[in-house]
ZAPA-675762 format. One record per residue: z, y, x of N, C-alpha, C in turn. Coordinates in steps of 0.05 Angstrom, whole numbers, plus 32768, in hexadecimal, padded with zeros to 4 digits. Example, Ala and Ser with C-alpha at 12.3 -4.5 7.8 and 13.67 -1.06 7.14 Angstrom:
<sites>
809C7F8E8108809C7FA680F6809C7FBE8108
808E7FD38101808F7FEB8111809D80018102
</sites>
This chain:
<sites>
7E757ECB7EE57E957EDA7EF27E9B7EC87F04
7E8D7EA87F057E8E7E917F197E877EA17F34
7E767EAB7F2C7E697EB47F547E7F7EC87F5C
7E807EDA7F4A7E947EF37F4C7EAF7EE17F60
7EB77ED27F4B7ED17EC27F547ED27EBB7F77
7EB87EA57F767EB77E9F7F8F7EB17EB67FAA
7EA47ECF7F9B7EA87EDC7FB17EC67EF47FBD
7EDD7EF07FA47EEF7EFD7FAB7F027EE57FB7
7F037ECA7FB07F137EBC7FBA7F187EBF7FD7
7F0C7EC07FDF7F0A7EC680057F1D7ED7800A
7F1D7EEE7FF87F287F0580017F487F057FF9
7F507EF87FDF7F687EF97FD47F6F7EDF7FE8
7F677ECE7FF17F737EBA800F7F7D7ECD801E
7F627ED8802E7F747EEB803D7F8C7EF98037
7F827F0C80217FA37F1B80207FBB7F088019
7FB67EF5800B7FCB7EE080027FDC7EDF8020
7FD07ED1802F7FE57EC680497FDC7EDD8061
7FD77EF0805B7FE77F06805F80087F0C8076
800A7EFE808180277EF88092803A7F0F808D
80377F2B808F80447F3D8096805C7F41807A
80497F3E806080617F45804580667F288043
80567F0D804E80657EF8805180857EF98059
807B7EFF807280A17F04808980B37F1B8076
80A37F2E806A80AF7F44805980C27F3B8044
80B27F29803180C37F1C801B80D67F088023
80CE7F00803980EB7EEE804180FF7EF68046
80FD7F18806481157F1F8064811E7F2B8052
81117F3F803A81247F3D802181337F2B8012
81267F16801081357EFC8003814B7EF78013
81577EFA802A81647EF9802F81867F118035
81737F1E802781937F30802181A27F328011
81AE7F3B800981C17F3E7FF781B67F357FDA
81A87F517FD4819D7F577FC081857F497FBB
817F7F247FCC816B7F1A7FCC81597F187FB4
816D7F0C7F9F81617F0A7F8A81537F217F73
815D7F377F7A814B7F4C7F6E81347F5C7F81
81397F5C7F9A81237F627FB381097F567FB2
810D7F3D7FB480FF7F2F7FAF80DD7F367F9D
80E87F2F7F8480D77F307F6D80D77F587F6E
80E67F617F7580D77F807F6C80C77F847F86
80C67F787FA780BB7F807FAC80927F6D7FA3
809A7F517F9780847F4F7F8C807B7F5D7F76
80837F667F6F80807F787F5480687F8D7F5E
80787F9E7F7180637FB47F8080497FAE7F8A
80527F977F9980377F8A7FA280227F897F8C
80247F7B7F7F80147F6D7F5E800A7F8E7F57
80277F9C7F5980107FB97F4380047FC87F5F
80037FC57F767FF87FD67F8C7FDD7FC27F8D
7FD87FA67F8A7FC47FA17F8F7FAC7FA77F76
7FC17FAA7F527FB27FA97F3E7FA57FC57F46
7FB97FDA7F467FAF7FF77F417F9A7FFF7F5F
7F977FF47F737F7E7FF77F857F6D7FE87F7D
7F6C7FD57F757F577FBE7F667F4C7FCD7F4E
7F5D7FDE7F397F547FEB7F217F4780067F28
7F47800D7F3F7F3980257F457F2480277F4F
7F1F800D7F5E7EF880067F667EF57FF77F4D
7EFF7FF77F3A7EF27FEB7F297EEB7FFC7F13
7EF780167F0E7EF5802A7EFD7EE180437F0C
7EE180367F277ECA80497F377EB1803B7F2C
7EB280217F2C7E9580127F377E8880197F1A
7E8780167F057E7880207EF37E65803B7EEF
7E7680587EF27E6D80637EF07E5C80717F0D
7E6080637F1F7E4D80697F2A7E31805A7F35
7E3880437F257E1F80307F1E7E1780207F2F
7E3380087F387E307FF77F437E2B7FE27F4B
7E167FDD7F2A7E077FC97F2E7DEC7FD87F17
7DD77FCA7F217DB87FD87F157DB47FB57F13
7DB47FB07EFB7DA07F927EE97DA87F7E7F00
7DCB7F887F017DD77F697F097DD97F637F2A
7DD47F737F327DCB7F7B7F577DDF7F957F58
7DF07F8B7F667DFC7FA57F777DEF7FBB7F7E
7E007FD37F7F7DEE7FE67F8C7DF07FF07FA2
7DDC80087FAB7DD780067FCC7DEF800B7FDA
7E03801E7FCC7E21802A7FD57E2F801B7FD3
7E307FFD7FC87E3E7FE87FC47E397FD67FE4
7E1F7FCF7FED7E197FCD80067E257FDA8016
7E1D7FF7800C7E37800A802A7E467FFF802A
7E5B7FFF80177E7B7FFE801A7E7A7FEB8024
7E6E7FCE80207E757FBA80297E6F7FB2804E
7E537FC680557E537FC480677E6C7FE0807B
7E777FEF807C7E8A7FF8808A7EA67FEB807C
7EA87FE5806B7EC67FD080667EC27FB1807C
7EA07FA580877E9B7F8F80927EA47FA180A0
7E977FB280B67E957FB680CF7EC27FC080D7
7EC77FCB80C27EE17FD380D07EEC7FB880CD
7EEC7FA480BA7EF97F8D80B77EF67F8180DE
7EDB7F7780DF7ED17F6A80F97EDB7F778110
7EE27F9581147EE97FA381277F087FA5812B
7F157FA381127F317FA881117F387F838113
7F2A7F7481097F2E7F5781207F2F7F4E8133
7F167F5D81437F197F59815E7F337F63816D
7F2A7F8381647F467F8E817A7F627F7C816A
7F727F7B81557F7D7F6C815B7F827F558167
7F697F3F81667F6C7F27817C7F6E7F35818F
7F657F4181A27F647F4A81C37F847F5981C5
7F8D7F6081A57FA87F6781AD7FBE7F5081B2
7FBA7F3C81A27FCB7F2081987FE07F2581B2
7FF57F2381B080097F0981C47FFC7EED81CB
7FFE7EF681ED7FF07EDE81F3800B7EC381F1
801F7ECF81F580387EC281ED803F7EC081C5
80347EAB81BA803C7EBA819980637EB3819A
80717EB181A1808A7EAF81AE808F7ECD81AE
80847EDE81C0808A7EFE81C380847F0D81B0
80767F0681A380667F14818880827F24817C
807A7F3A816980977F59816280937F57814B
809E7F5C813880957F678122809A7F8E8120
80987F92811180997FB2810680B37FB5810B
80B97FD0811080D17FD4811680DD7FD880F5
80CB7FDA80DD80D87FE380CA80EE7FCF80C3
80D97FBE80CD80E17FA280B981077F9980CA
81107FAA80D281237FAB80E381357FB880D1
81337FD080BE81477FDA80AC81387FC7808F
81367FB5808B812B7FAB807181447FA38060
815B7FA0806C81707F96805B81807FB08053
81767FC1805681877FE5804A817C7FEE803D
81557FDB8035814B7FF38023815A7FEA800C
815480057FF6815D80007FDB81507FF97FC6
814D7FF27FB3813B7FE17FA3811A7FF17F9A
812980087F92810B801A7F9080FB801A7FAF
8107801B7FC780F080197FDE80EE7FFF7FDF
81007FEC7FDA80E87FD67FDC80D37FC87FCA
80D67FD47FB080B87FDE7F9F80A87FF27FA7
80AB80017FB78093800D7FCA808F7FFE7FDE
80A07FF37FE780957FEB800080817FCC7FFA
80867FC87FE580747FB17FDD80597FB77FD2
80617FCF7FC480437FDD7FB980327FEE7FCE
803C7FF97FF180387FFD7FFB80297FE9800E
80307FCF801980267FB98026800D7FB58012
80097FB17FFD7FF57FAA7FF07FE17FBC7FEB
7FDE7FD77FE27FD27FEE7FDF7FC980037FF7
7FD8800680097FD6801A80257FDD8007803C
7FD97FEB803F7FDE7FE280537FBF7FD8805C
7FC07FE1807A7F977FE6807D7F8F7FC78087
7FA17FB480867F967F9A807F7F967F898063
7FA37F9280567F997F8B80367F807F97802C
7F857FB9802F7F747FD480197F5F7FC98016
7F507FBD803C7F337FBE80327F267FA2802A
7F3B7F8680237F387F79801B7F3B7F787FFF
7F4D7F817FF47F507F897FCF7F337FA07FCC
7F2A7FB37FE07F137FC67FD77EFE7FB87FD3
7EFB7FA17FE97EE57F8C7FE77EDE7F7D7FD3
7EFD7F717FD17EF97F5D7FBC7EED7F737F9D
7EF27F847F9A7EFB7F8F7F817EDA7FA27F7E
7ED17FAB7F9C7EB07FAF7F957E9E7F977F8C
7EAD7F837F987E997F6A7F917E997F657F71
7EAE7F697F697EB07F657F4A7EA37F7D7F35
7EA07F997F437E9D7FA27F367E837FAE7F3B
7E727F987F4D7E547F997F567E447F857F44
7E507F777F357E487F5D7F297E437F607F0C
7E417F777F027E327F7B7EE87E457F6C7ED0
7E587F637ED27E667F5B7EC47E757F6B7EAA
7E7B7F587E917E847F717E7A7EA87F787E87
7EB47F8B7E7F7ECB7F8F7E7E7EE07F7F7E82
7EE57F6E7E6F7EF67F5C7E6F7EED7F4A7E7D
7EE27F417E887ED47F2E7EA27EE97F427EBE
7EDB7F537EC27EEA7F627EDA7F007F647ED8
7F0E7F697EC97F2E7F6D7EC37F317F4E7ECB
7F2A7F397EBA7F357F237EC87F337F137EE3
7F187F277EE87F147F167F067F257F227F10
7F277F387F1B7F3F7F4F7F297F5F7F447F25
7F637F357F0A7F877F2B7F067F7F7F0A7F18
7F647F017F1A7F717EE97F2F7F6A7EF47F45
7F637F007F4D7F5E7F107F6A7F817F147F64
7F8B7F227F5E7FAB7F287F657FB97F097F64
7FB87EFB7F477FC57EE77F4D7FC07ED57F6E
7FAD7ED37F767FA97EC27F8C7FB57ED37FA1
7FAC7EF07FA47FBD7EFA7FB67FD37EFA7FB2
7FE17EFB7FA57FFD7EFE7FA480137EDE7FAC
7FFE7EC27FB180117EA67FAC80227EAC7FC9
80127EBF7FE280297EBB7FFE80417EC77FF4
804A7EE27FE280607EE67FDF806F7ECE7FC3
80627EC87FB3806B7EB77F9D807C7E977FAA
80677E977FBB806E7E6E7FCE808B7E777FD8
80967E977FE880B77E8A7FF080C27E9C7FE1
80B87EAD7FCC80C67EAF7FB280D27E9E7FA0
80C37E867F9A80C77E697F9380D87E567FA5
80CE7E567FBA80E87E437FD181017E537FC6
81037E6A7FC881297E7D7FC6812B7E747FAE
81187E767F9D812B7E797F8181377E577F79
81227E417F85811F7E317F74812A7E0E7F90
81297E1D7FA681307E0A7FBF814D7E017FCC
815B7E157FB281797E137FC481847E197FDD
81927E007FED81A47E05800781877E058018
817A7DF98015815E7DEA802C81497E038027
814B7E238016813E7E35801581367E3E802F
815A7E458037815B7E5A804C81517E538062
81487E3E807581417E278086811A7E238082
81197E28806580FD7E1E805F80F47E3F806C
81057E55805E80F47E69805D80FB7E788081
81037E6B8087810C7E7E80A080F97E6880B8
80EF7E5180B780D77E4980BF80B97E5880BA
80BB7E5E80A580A47E6A809D809F7E8180A6
80B87EA180AB80BE7EAE80B180B97EAD80D0
80BE7EA080E080B77E9C80FA809E7E978103
80917E8680F3806F7E7E80F4805F7E9680ED
806A7EA780DA80567EBD80D780557ED680EA
80747ECD80F9807E7EE4810A80657EE48124
806D7EC88130805E7EC0814480357EBF8145
802A7EBD812C80147EC0812880057EC88118
80187EE58116800F7EFB80FE7FF37F02810B
7FF37F0881267FDC7F1E81297FC67F04812C
7FC77EF081377FAB7EDF813F7FA87ED8811C
7FB37ED8810C7FA67EC980F47F9E7EE280E9
7FA87EF780DD7F987F1480D27F7E7F1380EC
7F817F1680FE7F687F1C81127F4D7F0D8109
7F597EE781027F427EDC81057F3D7EE180E4
7F487EDF80CB7F407EE880B37F237F0780B6
7F3B7F1780C27F2D7F3380B77F0E7F2B80CC
7F087F1D80E77EED7F2080EB7EDD7F0880E0
7EE97EFB80CE7ED27EDE80C27ECA7EF880A8
7EE97EFE809E7EDF7F12807A7ED27F248083
7ECB7F3B80967EB97F5480A07E9E7F4080A7
7E977F2780B17E857F2080BD7E7F7F1B809E
7E867F0C80847E797F0880687E757F2C805E
7E897F3D80637E7D7F5A80577E6B7F5D8063
7E677F5D80767E427F6880837E2D7F4A808A
7E307F3B80797E1D7F2F80747E167F378056
7E2B7F3B80417E297F3880257E1A7F5A8025
7E1A7F6C80397E177F8980377DFA7F848040
7DF17F7580517DDB7F73805E7DC27F708044
7DCC7F6080387DBE7F4B80227DBB7F5D800B
7DD37F7780007DCD7F8C7FEC7DC07F9D7FFF
7DBF7FA680117DAF7FBB801B7D8F7FB78025
7D8C7F9680217D737F94802A7D5C7F85801D
7D6D7F8B7FFB7D627F7F7FE67D557F8C7FD0
</sites>
């Protein structure tokens, strides 16, 4: 189980520091229903990651993800595809990054975030975790690593739970500051939001490129062994 956790920690950390969800929860905490919206968004996020990971774990055993504790060929092929996607997506994002970070623009949907109902806030957290083109490949890759390690079911579930917990730290940090930070919380969260907005594209581009190369290396090891 230790080796598996070593494999998935990088993916979890990349999901955790994904700037857009962090900006989204900070904006939600600034709404009049911040004490409701923040936890709702976080719960949706956790369920989204858990559901996507659980689906991958459910697929892995029947599809023979592991043979004698060695990942199956299709796992190597999956990591190859995910690795190529992340490398190309990261390179594209880096090329498109603003030359001046102060000119970075947030997605238009964030402008209406203060008008979202609680149900939509929950759905937003779910979507940014499970359907987002940046986070979904990382979660799938992590779950594929867990499912192909030949672990007992209990250890697979525990490994996925640890992945989800670490991947949620990026949201738990601003939520904790908001709930416990008192008067200074607004200033602190505002500074975090501004930094994340300026460096969103560059941070994710670098992470995707590095993790994509790791997946490509993993896939080559699986497919050639």
